C-alpha angles and dihedrals in degrees: 000000000000119000115280095202092112087069090076097063090039093054091044090052091049091052091049093046093047091052102042105023106029092159093061094097095155092056090047090052091050092051092047091051091051091048092049091051092052093046086057093191092299127122119253132201117205115195122191126195130167092263104018145052125195132190104199105308094338121099117220121207111236087221089072107104109257096012093092090048091055093045095047096047092050091052092041089063094041096254115145099173139014122193115201107199123219091255095053111129134201092269090057093050091047091050090051091050091048093053093046091048093059117119119257113276094034090108123040095201145355091272089061090052091053091047091051089060088070115187089349088074087069090063104031121059118222119190121196117242109254093224113055089192092060094112092050090057093055092094098171097051138044107207091194094070131021086214093065090055091056093039090072088066093060127069103186148026096232111150138169121259117257095032093113089083092056096073113132115182121234106250091223090057093062096057098084139263100301141028123196109236124202109285092036094274109150113217125189121238129196117275121231119287095252091055092048092052092045092053091045095052092046089051091051091051090051093042088238097155095178087057091048090051091051091053093045092052090050090053090050091051090047090053093053092050094045115127094234141020091246091055089047090055089054091055089051089054091054090049091052091049092049097044110047122183088261091053091046090066092054092047091048089060087068087071083082094073146033095313098060095120092050091048091051090051090054097043092052087065088063094053116200091001089062092050092047090052092054092046091053090052091048092052092050097039109132098208143027094254094059093043090054092050094050091042091055091048093050092054087061094054118099103193136063103029088162087070086065106042094043085068089066088086093054116128094228112084096215092053090055090046093051092047091050092051091049091050089054095043091051093037093229103184092186088066095063097095091049091046091049092055088063097055089107097042110150093235115078091208091060093048090050092053091045090053091050092048094050090048092052092048090049100182119148090256091050090052090053089060091043090057088060092049090057085074093055113130092227114083091209090060093048091050093050090049089058101044098084100031114119148111133057092299089068098053092111089061092069095089093049092047091048091052089049091053091051093058105026122097100173108109094214091054092046090051095051091045093054093045091048090055089051092052090050089053097185122146090256092050092049091050091053092047090049091055092051092046091051120097093252138027137179091252104051101016090219111032116232113248095238090055092048091052091051090051088048090054088052090053089052090055090050091069128205093349089070095053094105093050091047091049091055090052092055086075095051119133092236112082094211090055092047093050095045093047091047092051091048092048091049091053090056093056119086 
């Protein structure tokens, strides 16, 4: 059977066409005919995940035009899998595309999506996505609006003077509030520009920030569908006039709620100012719930990392901790010097977050600071410094980790140290692990069995280079060691 990968861009194009050009029936018919030909009377399973799309057993790159549209709209409506049976006809495929093309908020839950399929649901099989937060994890794309996907590629709202006169309205936007799609599925379309601005200004006057957000998102969508770059710049000017820096702070507060993804899509348009606004809210957040919301939103921003790591010098310990965790989550390598300056912070919780951030960043400079944190008096900090260490880049950490093992008695720290040596996997690391997996050592005399088993696990992580050490342990006097070493050695062999 020929590859069915072309189905992904065809289905993505059908969804886009159904949503934005519902009157283009001839184009719909052409797409449906091409889809039917590729289906070739055979069933098809479509599986959507936050970072993957599969057609049957074939993986489809999300860089393929249309594939990301199909994947995003499935996840947007909570659909993890769709099974098109062999007997599916064009009407079934069109109904599926119509339902997936609906604007966000059309369906309250997955059950509503299934109900919207009508009689088609009796022939097609829809399976709910296992993770209802899948869309929120798609940090580089906002499936609700094509504009938010493209917004991540821009960092500012800079425009040329005089472009306000270049606005040309989208002809679809002037047709009214609804268009009947095939299958009698009403889908909203964008109102004219004057109406959008009128609603937005009225919402500002009433301090209705949800209403302001709605208007801002419609302007963003209008910009992305503008017929020329110059016209798009004019829409950006109107957005900047509607959403001032003062308003941006109020809108950013909506990130603590159901509209977080839409807020992130808007804030990305404001570049570093959007990031700075979220960081200010994080610093001032009165409770853990709000801090978590703003933290999650910041990790999805792509501009203005300096707004984060400059907070590492803040006098309040929890601000420094939050900034350090964000630096690690976003792997901001430019933050390493500022993180390093906090390795002796008086609060253990800050040093622990700094250790985790440096480990996640993992650059040679970050590892230099991590080596110092291995000498921290708090076991929790030492353990956190070890969690992310691994790979050839960390070979120079072996001596520091070995010294830590010689003096440390906390089991959790010992465990992470041995596993870190295994992840490093160098000859020096394997030699150290072999000495701790042996029956006796210079430190304990006779090594405790739990410690030996941890060292054995480290040897397993080290891979083929540890085969000789594992082979020696298959002859150990302790049956549990022999069996574990034998199983690990067997797993290394082809």
